[in-house]
N, C-alpha and C positions, 0 to 999 in steps of 0.2 A: 107184097100186101104196099098198099103206096103212103106218106105220108099225110094221107086227108083224114079229120076228124071222124070217128065214126059214133053212131049215135050213142046219147048220152054222156058228151062230151069227150070222149077219150079217146088220147091223140096215139095210134101205137108209133112209138119209137125206131129208130132205127142205128142198125155202127151197130160196135159193138161194148160186149156188156160186162166183157170182164174186169169186176173194180168193186161195179156198181152195188152200194146194200141200199136196200129196199127194206121200207119199214110198211107195218101194216098202218089200218085205220088206226087203233088205239093208239100206236105210237107216237102218230102225227100227230094225233088229239091231245098228247101228253104233252108234248114238243113244245105245240102250239098255246099250251093251255085254253082248247076249246072243247067242244062235246064234240062228240066220233057227227054223230048227224052234223053238224059243221062243215068236217072235212068232206060228208059225201058230197053234200050242197056242191062242198069248191069243187071237187072230183065231177058230178056230174054239169056243171055251169063252164066246165071247159079252164076253169083258172088255176089248175092247180093238174100239172101230169102224173097220171095213175097205168099202171100197168093190170087189165084181168088175167088173173086164174082161178078159172070156171065158177064161183059167184064171189068168191072176195076179189079186193082190189089190195095190190103193193104200189106202196107210191117211192120214186127212187129219191135218195135224201138230200141230192143234189135241187129237184125240184123244190121239195120243202125249204131250204136256203133259199135260193132265185125267190120264190113268191114272196116272201119275210122280207130278204132287201128290195124287195117290186114295192111291199104295200109299205114301208115303212117312213115316217115324215115327221118331221119336225114340228112341234106344235111350239107357239110362243110368243 
């Protein structure tokens, strides 16, 4: 499998997955304090990396932290 984006904005990840913690969409929504639909939207738009298992998605915890870090800005 190549590192190209798949339909629906889902990008395959390569490399060693040892020690990677995967979160459910509900866990990501609770962590980010948004709705599950918002998380699905981020995944399908390609803004949040995810792995598809059957009909459900799992999001690497590092991807959530990276997204939040990149989305953070100070007001003022």
